[in-house]
C-alpha positions, -999 to +999 in steps of 0.1 A: -249-099+145-219-091+166-196-107+141-210-084+114-205-054+136-168-064+143-162-069+106-177-035+097-156-018+124-124-034+112-133-026+075-140+010+085-107+013+104-088-001+074-104+024+051-095+053+074-059+041+077-057+037+039-070+072+034-045+086+058-017+068+040-028+082+007-028+117+022+008+115+034+022+092+007+033+121-016+055+134+013+076+103+014+105+113-010+117+078-021+083+061-025+076+055-062+112+065-072+131+034-061+158+017-083+139-009-103+108+012-109+102+013-146+098+046-163+096+050-201+092+085-216+086+091-253+074+121-272+036+117-266+037+087-242+048+080-206+047+046-190+054+042-153+054+009-134+066+010-098+079-025-097+103-022-068+078-001-048+051-026-053+073-055-042+084-036-011+048-027-001+037-063-008+065-076+015+056-051+042+019-060+041+027-097+041+048-093+073+021-072+089-006-097+081+016-127+091+022-111+125-015-103+129-025-138+121+000-153+146-013-131+173-049-144+171 
């Protein structure tokens, strides 16, 4: 039962942190506009794929989780 409580507390904390990040993400000027992000604009069509931003965030999260797993 205590394991479930710990998991729920961690999950809730992650959701709160994710919500806070989403609130302030638009204030970071370069996020989503890095070189390598794909933007195609046509007359009635816009395609945007933040490739570089996705790779950078993936690398950052990988490092964070690697450090976290080494700590335990």
